[in-house]
Backbone as numpy.savetxt, mean C-alpha at the origin, in Angstrom:
# Nx Ny Nz CAx CAy CAz Cx Cy Cz
24.79 -1.28 -22.68 24.37 0.09 -22.31 24.87 0.40 -20.91
25.49 1.52 -20.75 25.99 1.91 -19.43 24.90 2.66 -18.69
24.54 2.18 -17.48 23.45 2.80 -16.71 23.98 3.95 -15.88
23.27 5.09 -15.87 23.63 6.18 -14.94 23.60 5.67 -13.52
24.45 6.26 -12.68 24.53 5.83 -11.28 23.19 5.92 -10.59
22.42 6.99 -10.84 21.12 7.17 -10.15 20.17 6.05 -10.49
20.20 5.61 -11.78 19.28 4.54 -12.19 19.66 3.25 -11.49
20.96 2.91 -11.48 21.38 1.66 -10.85 21.07 1.66 -9.37
21.27 2.79 -8.71 21.02 2.86 -7.27 19.56 2.64 -6.96
18.68 3.32 -7.70 17.26 3.16 -7.39 16.74 1.82 -7.85
17.26 1.33 -8.98 16.84 0.01 -9.45 17.22 -1.04 -8.43
18.38 -0.89 -7.78 18.78 -1.87 -6.77 17.82 -1.89 -5.62
17.30 -0.74 -5.25 16.33 -0.68 -4.16 15.02 -1.32 -4.55
14.44 -0.89 -5.69 13.09 -1.32 -6.04 13.05 -2.73 -6.57
14.02 -3.08 -7.41 13.97 -4.39 -8.06 14.43 -5.51 -7.15
15.34 -5.25 -6.22 15.81 -6.32 -5.34 15.47 -6.07 -3.89
15.09 -4.82 -3.56 14.74 -4.50 -2.18 15.93 -4.61 -1.26
17.14 -4.48 -1.80 18.32 -4.75 -0.99 18.78 -3.54 -0.20
18.35 -2.34 -0.55 18.84 -1.18 0.16 17.96 -0.87 1.33
18.56 -0.44 2.41 17.81 -0.07 3.61 18.67 0.89 4.38
18.00 1.74 5.17 18.72 2.72 5.98 18.53 2.39 7.43
19.55 2.65 8.25 19.38 2.50 9.69 18.32 3.44 10.17
17.73 3.14 11.34 16.62 3.94 11.85 16.95 5.41 11.91
18.19 5.73 12.31 18.51 7.13 12.47 18.83 7.80 11.15
18.75 7.06 10.03 19.03 7.65 8.74 17.81 7.61 7.83
16.67 7.15 8.32 15.49 7.01 7.46 14.95 8.37 7.06
14.34 8.38 5.88 13.79 9.64 5.40 12.54 9.98 6.18
12.25 11.25 6.24 11.05 11.70 6.91 9.92 11.77 5.89
8.84 11.07 6.17 7.68 11.06 5.28 6.48 11.53 6.06
5.80 12.53 5.56 4.66 13.07 6.28 3.51 12.09 6.24
2.89 11.89 7.38 1.74 11.00 7.49 0.49 11.85 7.62
-0.54 11.60 6.80 -1.76 12.40 6.90 -2.32 12.38 8.32
-2.70 13.52 8.80 -3.19 13.63 10.16 -4.57 13.04 10.29
-4.83 12.50 11.46 -6.13 11.94 11.78 -6.46 12.37 13.20
-7.60 12.97 13.38 -7.98 13.45 14.71 -9.39 13.03 15.03
-9.65 12.85 16.32 -11.00 12.54 16.73 -11.87 13.77 16.60
-13.06 13.59 16.10 -13.99 14.70 15.97 -14.48 15.12 17.34
-14.42 16.41 17.64 -14.84 16.88 18.95 -16.32 16.63 19.18
-17.12 16.82 18.17 -18.57 16.58 18.28 -19.01 15.80 17.06
-18.79 14.48 17.10 -19.11 13.67 15.92 -20.55 13.88 15.47
-20.72 14.08 14.18 -22.06 14.27 13.63 -22.22 13.40 12.41
-22.37 12.08 12.61 -22.48 11.17 11.48 -23.65 11.53 10.58
-23.48 11.33 9.30 -24.58 11.54 8.37 -25.57 10.41 8.52
-26.72 10.55 7.85 -27.74 9.52 7.96 -27.21 8.18 7.49
-26.36 8.22 6.44 -25.83 6.97 5.92 -24.96 6.26 6.94
-24.31 7.04 7.81 -23.42 6.46 8.80 -24.18 5.96 10.02
-25.39 6.41 10.22 -26.18 5.97 11.35 -26.92 4.70 10.95
-26.37 3.57 11.32 -26.89 2.30 10.86 -26.88 1.30 12.00
-27.77 0.30 11.87 -27.84 -0.76 12.85 -27.02 -1.96 12.42
-26.29 -1.85 11.33 -25.47 -2.96 10.85 -24.39 -3.29 11.88
-23.99 -4.54 11.93 -22.91 -4.95 12.81 -21.59 -4.42 12.27
-20.55 -4.35 13.11 -19.26 -3.89 12.59 -18.76 -4.70 11.40
-18.95 -6.03 11.45 -18.52 -6.86 10.33 -19.31 -6.52 9.06
-20.61 -6.29 9.21 -21.42 -5.91 8.06 -20.98 -4.56 7.50
-20.69 -3.59 8.38 -20.20 -2.29 7.92 -18.90 -2.45 7.14
-18.03 -3.28 7.67 -16.73 -3.53 7.02 -16.94 -4.08 5.62
-17.75 -5.13 5.51 -17.96 -5.77 4.22 -18.70 -4.86 3.24
-19.69 -4.11 3.75 -20.43 -3.19 2.88 -19.51 -2.13 2.30
-18.64 -1.57 3.14 -17.71 -0.54 2.66 -16.72 -1.11 1.67
-16.24 -2.31 1.95 -15.29 -2.96 1.06 -15.94 -3.24 -0.30
-17.16 -3.77 -0.27 -17.85 -4.07 -1.53 -18.17 -2.81 -2.33
-18.67 -1.78 -1.65 -19.08 -0.57 -2.36 -17.88 0.14 -2.97
-16.78 0.20 -2.23 -15.60 0.89 -2.76 -14.98 0.09 -3.90
-14.94 -1.22 -3.75 -14.38 -2.06 -4.80 -15.21 -1.97 -6.07
-16.52 -1.89 -5.93 -17.40 -1.80 -7.09 -17.23 -0.49 -7.86
-16.70 0.54 -7.18 -16.42 1.81 -7.86 -15.25 1.69 -8.82
-14.45 0.63 -8.64 -13.36 0.24 -9.55 -12.11 1.11 -9.49
-12.25 2.43 -9.45 -11.07 3.28 -9.58 -10.94 4.24 -8.40
-9.70 4.67 -8.15 -9.46 5.63 -7.08 -8.12 6.32 -7.28
-8.07 7.57 -6.85 -6.79 8.25 -6.66 -6.25 7.79 -5.32
-4.94 7.58 -5.24 -4.40 6.93 -4.06 -3.09 7.57 -3.62
-2.91 7.66 -2.32 -1.63 8.03 -1.70 -1.22 6.88 -0.79
0.05 6.49 -0.86 0.49 5.31 -0.14 1.80 5.57 0.57
1.96 4.91 1.72 3.27 4.81 2.35 3.49 3.34 2.71
4.61 2.80 2.27 5.00 1.43 2.60 6.24 1.50 3.48
6.13 1.03 4.70 7.21 1.12 5.67 7.53 -0.28 6.18
8.78 -0.70 6.05 9.21 -1.97 6.62 10.39 -1.73 7.54
10.48 -2.53 8.59 11.61 -2.46 9.52 12.00 -3.89 9.86
13.11 -4.33 9.30 13.56 -5.70 9.46 14.92 -5.70 10.15
14.94 -6.25 11.36 16.17 -6.34 12.15 16.87 -4.98 12.28
16.08 -3.93 12.46 16.64 -2.60 12.68 16.88 -1.79 11.44
16.66 -2.36 10.27 16.84 -1.63 9.02 15.48 -1.19 8.51
15.30 0.11 8.36 14.01 0.66 7.96 14.04 1.11 6.51
12.96 0.81 5.80 12.80 1.25 4.41 11.44 1.91 4.29
11.43 3.14 3.76 10.20 3.91 3.60 10.10 4.37 2.16
8.96 4.13 1.56 8.72 4.62 0.21 7.29 5.15 0.14
7.13 6.32 -0.47 5.82 6.97 -0.56 5.40 7.05 -2.02
4.11 6.86 -2.26 3.62 6.88 -3.62 2.34 7.67 -3.76
2.10 8.17 -4.97 0.86 8.86 -5.28 0.50 8.51 -6.72
-0.79 8.26 -6.96 -1.17 7.91 -8.32 -2.62 7.51 -8.44
-2.86 6.60 -9.36 -4.22 6.21 -9.75 -4.25 4.70 -9.91
-5.32 4.06 -9.41 -5.41 2.60 -9.46 -6.79 2.18 -9.96
-6.79 1.23 -10.88 -8.00 0.53 -11.28 -8.06 -0.73 -10.43
-8.88 -0.69 -9.37 -8.89 -1.76 -8.39 -9.43 -3.07 -8.96
-10.33 -2.99 -9.93 -10.94 -4.19 -10.48 -9.90 -5.04 -11.22
-8.97 -4.38 -11.92 -7.99 -5.11 -12.74 -6.59 -5.06 -12.15
-6.43 -4.32 -11.04 -5.12 -4.12 -10.42 -4.14 -3.47 -11.40
-4.66 -2.54 -12.21 -3.86 -1.72 -13.09 -3.66 -0.36 -12.42
-2.75 0.44 -12.96 -2.60 1.78 -12.42 -1.29 2.44 -12.80
-1.10 3.63 -12.25 0.05 4.47 -12.54 0.42 5.17 -11.23
1.53 4.76 -10.63 1.94 5.30 -9.33 3.37 5.81 -9.42
3.60 7.02 -8.92 4.94 7.58 -8.82 5.45 7.39 -7.40
6.63 6.80 -7.28 7.21 6.46 -5.98 8.41 7.34 -5.67
8.55 7.69 -4.39 9.67 8.51 -3.95 10.25 7.92 -2.67
11.58 7.84 -2.61 12.26 7.49 -1.36 13.54 8.30 -1.29
14.45 7.93 -0.37 15.64 8.75 -0.19 16.63 8.63 -1.35
16.40 7.69 -2.27 17.28 7.55 -3.42 16.78 8.27 -4.66
15.51 8.65 -4.67 14.99 9.34 -5.83 13.55 8.99 -6.13
13.18 9.14 -7.40 11.79 8.97 -7.83 11.73 8.02 -9.02
10.70 7.20 -9.03 10.44 6.34 -10.18 8.94 6.27 -10.40
8.55 5.73 -11.53 7.14 5.61 -11.88 6.85 4.17 -12.26
5.80 3.61 -11.69 5.43 2.22 -11.94 4.05 2.20 -12.60
3.95 1.54 -13.74 2.71 1.48 -14.50 2.39 0.02 -14.80
1.15 -0.37 -14.53 0.69 -1.72 -14.86 -0.60 -1.59 -15.68
-0.61 -2.20 -16.85 -1.80 -2.24 -17.69 -1.86 -3.62 -18.34
-2.86 -3.82 -19.18 -2.95 -5.08 -19.91 -1.76 -5.27 -20.84
-1.07 -4.18 -21.17 0.08 -4.26 -22.07 1.38 -4.64 -21.37
1.39 -4.62 -20.04 2.60 -5.00 -19.35 2.83 -4.23 -18.06
4.00 -4.48 -17.45 4.42 -3.89 -16.18 5.68 -3.10 -16.46
5.64 -1.79 -16.24 6.71 -0.89 -16.64 7.23 -0.06 -15.48
8.51 0.31 -15.57 9.13 1.27 -14.66 9.76 2.37 -15.49
9.63 3.60 -15.02 10.30 4.73 -15.67 11.32 5.29 -14.70
12.60 5.28 -15.11 13.69 5.76 -14.28 14.48 6.79 -15.07
14.45 8.04 -14.63 15.21 9.11 -15.27 14.98 9.14 -16.78
13.71 8.98 -17.19 13.36 9.09 -18.59 13.50 7.81 -19.39
14.01 6.76 -18.77 14.15 5.48 -19.45 13.07 4.51 -18.97
12.37 3.89 -19.93 11.33 2.93 -19.59 11.90 1.52 -19.58
11.60 0.80 -18.50 11.99 -0.59 -18.37 10.72 -1.44 -18.34
10.77 -2.59 -18.99 9.63 -3.50 -18.96 10.01 -4.74 -18.16
9.18 -5.07 -17.15 9.43 -6.24 -16.33 8.84 -7.48 -16.99
9.42 -8.60 -16.68 8.89 -9.87 -17.17 7.50 -10.09 -16.59
6.70 -10.87 -17.29 5.30 -11.03 -16.90 5.07 -11.54 -15.50
6.00 -12.36 -14.96 5.82 -12.90 -13.63 6.56 -12.12 -12.56
7.12 -10.97 -12.92 7.90 -10.18 -11.97 7.00 -9.31 -11.09
7.37 -9.21 -9.83 6.70 -8.29 -8.91 7.76 -7.53 -8.15
7.39 -6.37 -7.65 8.25 -5.53 -6.84 7.61 -5.38 -5.46
8.36 -4.95 -4.46 7.73 -4.67 -3.16 6.59 -3.66 -3.28
6.70 -2.73 -4.22 5.67 -1.69 -4.37 4.43 -2.17 -5.10
4.50 -3.31 -5.77 3.38 -3.77 -6.58 2.15 -4.07 -5.73
2.33 -4.30 -4.43 1.18 -4.56 -3.55 0.19 -3.41 -3.56
0.64 -2.19 -3.86 -0.23 -1.02 -3.80 -1.31 -1.04 -4.86
-1.15 -1.83 -5.91 -2.15 -1.89 -6.97 -3.36 -2.74 -6.56
-3.28 -3.38 -5.41 -4.40 -4.11 -4.83 -4.59 -3.64 -3.39
-5.13 -2.43 -3.20 -5.19 -1.84 -1.85 -6.07 -2.61 -0.87
-6.95 -3.50 -1.36 -7.86 -4.22 -0.46 -7.42 -5.64 -0.18
-6.19 -5.99 -0.52 -5.72 -7.36 -0.32 -5.87 -7.79 1.13
-6.49 -8.94 1.33 -6.64 -9.51 2.66 -7.79 -8.98 3.48
-8.39 -7.86 3.07 -9.42 -7.23 3.90 -10.73 -8.03 3.92
-11.00 -8.80 2.88 -12.26 -9.55 2.82 -12.32 -10.64 3.88
-11.17 -11.06 4.39 -11.12 -12.14 5.38 -10.97 -11.61 6.81
-11.34 -10.37 7.03 -11.20 -9.77 8.36 -12.05 -10.48 9.40
-11.52 -10.57 10.62 -12.25 -11.14 11.75 -12.16 -10.19 12.93
-12.98 -10.43 13.94 -12.97 -9.62 15.17 -13.10 -8.12 14.87
-14.01 -7.79 13.96 -14.19 -6.39 13.57 -14.87 -5.62 14.71
-14.33 -4.47 15.04 -14.85 -3.63 16.13 -15.08 -2.22 15.60
-16.24 -1.65 15.90 -16.50 -0.25 15.56 -15.97 0.62 16.69
-14.95 1.40 16.40 -14.27 2.21 17.41 -15.03 3.50 17.70
-15.57 4.12 16.67 -16.28 5.39 16.84 -16.15 6.24 15.61
-16.44 7.52 15.77 -16.39 8.46 14.65 -15.14 9.32 14.76
-14.39 9.41 13.68 -13.18 10.22 13.64 -13.13 10.99 12.33
-12.36 12.06 12.31 -12.16 12.85 11.11 -10.90 12.40 10.37
-11.00 12.23 9.07 -9.85 11.95 8.22 -9.80 13.04 7.16
-8.75 13.87 7.23 -8.63 14.97 6.28 -9.88 15.84 6.29
-10.46 16.05 7.47 -11.64 16.89 7.62 -12.95 16.22 7.28
-12.93 14.93 6.94 -14.14 14.21 6.58 -14.58 13.32 7.74
-15.83 13.43 8.22 -16.31 12.54 9.28 -16.37 11.10 8.78
-15.85 10.20 9.57 -15.84 8.79 9.18 -16.14 7.91 10.38
-16.51 6.68 10.09 -16.59 5.63 11.10 -15.29 4.84 11.03
-14.68 4.61 12.20 -13.45 3.83 12.27 -13.78 2.40 12.68
-13.21 1.45 11.94 -13.37 0.03 12.22 -12.00 -0.62 12.34
-11.80 -1.41 13.41 -10.57 -2.17 13.60 -10.85 -3.65 13.40
-9.86 -4.39 12.90 -10.06 -5.82 12.65 -8.74 -6.56 12.64
-8.83 -7.88 12.77 -7.68 -8.76 12.60 -7.69 -9.33 11.19
-6.51 -9.46 10.60 -6.35 -10.13 9.31 -5.51 -11.38 9.51
-5.50 -12.25 8.51 -4.72 -13.47 8.60 -3.23 -13.14 8.60
-2.48 -13.52 9.65 -1.05 -13.19 9.70 -0.27 -13.75 8.52
-0.75 -14.86 7.95 -0.04 -15.46 6.82 -0.03 -14.55 5.60
-0.95 -13.58 5.55 -0.99 -12.63 4.43 0.09 -11.56 4.55
0.68 -11.43 5.72 1.61 -10.33 5.96 2.80 -10.32 5.03
3.34 -11.50 4.72 4.52 -11.55 3.85 4.17 -11.25 2.40
2.87 -11.30 2.07 2.44 -11.11 0.69 1.98 -9.69 0.38
1.42 -8.98 1.39 0.75 -7.72 1.10 1.36 -6.50 1.77
2.46 -6.70 2.52 3.01 -5.57 3.27 4.19 -4.89 2.59
4.61 -5.39 1.42 5.68 -4.72 0.68 7.08 -5.13 1.07
7.26 -6.33 1.61 8.60 -6.82 1.91 9.32 -7.22 0.63
10.62 -7.01 0.61 11.42 -7.44 -0.53 11.77 -8.92 -0.39
12.21 -9.52 -1.48 12.60 -10.93 -1.42 13.75 -11.14 -0.45
14.67 -10.20 -0.40 15.81 -10.33 0.52 15.33 -10.26 1.97
14.42 -9.34 2.27 13.90 -9.23 3.63 13.19 -10.51 4.07
12.48 -11.15 3.15 11.73 -12.35 3.50 12.63 -13.53 3.86
13.89 -13.50 3.44 14.78 -14.61 3.73 15.14 -14.73 5.20
14.93 -13.68 5.99 15.31 -13.73 7.41 14.12 -13.99 8.32
12.93 -14.20 7.76 11.74 -14.42 8.58 11.81 -15.78 9.28
11.34 -15.79 10.52 11.13 -17.04 11.24 9.71 -17.51 10.97
9.55 -18.46 10.08 8.22 -18.85 9.63 7.41 -19.57 10.71
8.09 -20.06 11.75 7.36 -20.78 12.80 6.95 -19.88 13.96
7.43 -18.64 13.97 7.13 -17.73 15.08 5.74 -17.12 14.91
5.16 -16.72 16.04 3.86 -16.06 15.99 3.99 -14.71 15.28
2.97 -14.39 14.52 2.93 -13.09 13.83 1.52 -12.53 13.99
1.38 -11.23 13.79 0.07 -10.59 13.87 -0.07 -9.60 12.73
-1.30 -9.46 12.26 -1.61 -8.50 11.20 -2.97 -7.89 11.52
-2.99 -6.61 11.79 -4.23 -5.91 12.11 -4.47 -4.80 11.10
-5.73 -4.44 10.94 -6.08 -3.40 9.97 -7.09 -2.44 10.57
-7.03 -1.22 10.11 -8.01 -0.20 10.49 -8.55 0.42 9.21
-9.87 0.60 9.18 -10.54 1.15 8.02 -11.39 2.34 8.46
-11.36 3.42 7.67 -12.20 4.57 7.94 -13.18 4.72 6.78
-14.48 4.80 7.09 -15.54 4.79 6.08 -16.32 6.10 6.17
-16.50 6.77 5.02 -17.20 8.06 5.03 -18.71 7.87 4.94
-19.44 8.97 4.89 -20.89 8.94 4.89 -21.50 8.35 3.64
-20.72 8.26 2.56 -21.19 7.63 1.34 -20.94 6.12 1.34
-20.34 5.64 2.41 -20.05 4.21 2.49 -18.78 3.80 1.79
-17.92 4.78 1.41 -16.65 4.49 0.75 -15.50 4.49 1.77
-14.55 3.63 1.54 -13.34 3.62 2.36 -12.47 4.81 1.96
-12.02 5.58 2.94 -11.17 6.73 2.64 -9.75 6.55 3.18
-9.58 5.61 4.11 -8.24 5.39 4.65 -8.14 3.94 5.14
-6.97 3.34 4.90 -6.68 1.99 5.37 -5.28 1.99 5.98
-5.15 1.36 7.13 -3.83 1.16 7.73 -3.71 -0.32 8.11
-2.62 -0.93 7.71 -2.30 -2.30 8.13 -1.02 -2.26 8.94
-0.97 -3.06 10.01 0.23 -3.14 10.84 0.58 -4.61 11.07
1.81 -4.94 10.76 2.27 -6.33 10.82 3.44 -6.43 11.78
3.47 -7.52 12.55 4.57 -7.77 13.48 4.94 -9.24 13.44
6.24 -9.52 13.35 6.74 -10.89 13.35 8.15 -10.85 13.94
8.91 -11.91 13.73 10.29 -11.93 14.21 11.17 -12.66 13.22
12.47 -12.39 13.31 13.42 -12.99 12.38 13.94 -14.31 12.93
14.76 -14.98 12.14 15.36 -16.23 12.58 16.18 -16.02 13.84
16.79 -14.85 13.98 17.61 -14.53 15.15 16.80 -13.98 16.31
15.48 -13.90 16.14 14.63 -13.40 17.21 14.48 -11.90 17.25
14.98 -11.21 16.23 14.85 -9.75 16.17 13.47 -9.38 15.62
12.97 -8.21 16.00 11.62 -7.82 15.55 11.57 -7.48 14.07
10.45 -7.81 13.46 10.13 -7.44 12.09 8.78 -6.73 12.13
8.71 -5.54 11.58 7.48 -4.76 11.58 7.26 -4.15 10.20
6.01 -3.91 9.89 5.68 -3.20 8.65 4.36 -2.47 8.84
4.24 -1.33 8.20 3.01 -0.54 8.23 2.71 -0.07 6.81
1.47 -0.24 6.40 0.99 0.28 5.13 -0.09 1.31 5.40
-0.01 2.47 4.73 -1.01 3.51 4.87 -1.53 3.88 3.49
-2.86 3.85 3.33 -3.49 4.19 2.06 -4.53 5.28 2.29
-4.50 6.31 1.46 -5.55 7.32 1.42 -6.22 7.25 0.06
-7.54 7.11 0.04 -8.30 6.99 -1.20 -9.15 8.23 -1.40
-9.21 8.73 -2.63 -10.04 9.88 -2.95 -10.51 9.77 -4.39
-11.50 10.60 -4.75 -12.05 10.59 -6.11 -12.43 9.16 -6.53
-13.06 8.45 -5.58 -13.44 7.07 -5.86 -14.46 7.03 -6.99
-14.23 6.16 -7.96 -15.14 6.00 -9.08 -14.85 6.90 -10.27
-13.92 7.83 -10.14 -13.57 8.73 -11.24 -12.44 8.10 -12.06
-12.70 7.87 -13.33 -11.71 7.22 -14.19 -10.84 8.24 -14.91
-9.64 7.81 -15.25 -8.75 8.63 -16.07 -7.83 7.71 -16.84
-7.35 8.16 -17.98 -6.50 7.29 -18.80 -5.16 7.04 -18.15
-4.60 5.87 -18.43 -3.26 5.52 -17.96 -2.33 5.57 -19.17
-1.42 6.52 -19.16 -0.48 6.66 -20.27 0.69 5.72 -20.07
0.98 4.94 -21.08 2.07 3.98 -21.00 2.97 4.13 -22.21
4.20 3.66 -22.12 5.08 3.72 -23.29 4.70 2.64 -24.28
5.04 2.84 -25.53 4.92 1.76 -26.50 5.86 0.64 -26.06
5.38 -0.60 -26.11 6.19 -1.72 -25.66 7.56 -1.73 -26.34
7.58 -1.34 -27.60 8.84 -1.34 -28.33 9.84 -0.34 -27.79
9.35 0.67 -27.07 10.22 1.71 -26.54 10.79 1.37 -25.17
10.29 0.28 -24.56 10.75 -0.10 -23.23 11.76 -1.23 -23.35
12.87 -1.11 -22.63 13.89 -2.14 -22.65 13.66 -3.10 -21.49
14.09 -4.34 -21.58 13.90 -5.28 -20.46 14.58 -4.78 -19.21
13.91 -4.93 -18.09 14.50 -4.51 -16.82 15.64 -5.42 -16.44
16.71 -4.88 -15.83 17.82 -5.74 -15.40 17.36 -6.69 -14.32
17.92 -7.86 -14.26 17.55 -8.88 -13.26 18.69 -9.09 -12.30
């Protein structure tokens, strides 16, 4: 089968993570605004004597127990001066790490679906099925809370507005060793990491008056074998927490094996 040029180009980016743009050529992706509330007015639920760590864990547990969420994501990596940005919007079943997310970058748009029936990509109307043990850099988005349960040094920063919603902001440290697993690096990018160098991974969580997480940001910093900087940022916006919707998938017979 002869693949259209657009499919091969985008497949090369997502399936191998080999494409990257120089900093001055990266696509512009809008980041949801966040502003400090001029006169913070926390709800009764937000006025608590819990410690910052307890607030963190309570929000994580309550949101995870809701199982489902609508999600907006940005995955940004910068390895030795090469920046890759991909933005996604969709729906995730957090309990099973299933979902349906549409991804967009400077090469085009694709759709990634994970269910009990398999892991699928839709490119220009063609469905591809990945092997059972295959993962993509974007697959991390189906587990938006990865690494958050092991947070340390949690600090309550104050009250801020996220998309017009009053929230409590919490900052924390995560295990740096998780950075290569949850930040959306491609296999090719990981080959240049200096595994013995110091790395850092920090996270910020915004919790609304219902005790649900509405925004998560992770920031990772490390260095390459040549001593060049490696950075990554993940941004997640969660909404409609707990509202379920069906995930439409192709019949397995209609999906062809993804190229390797």
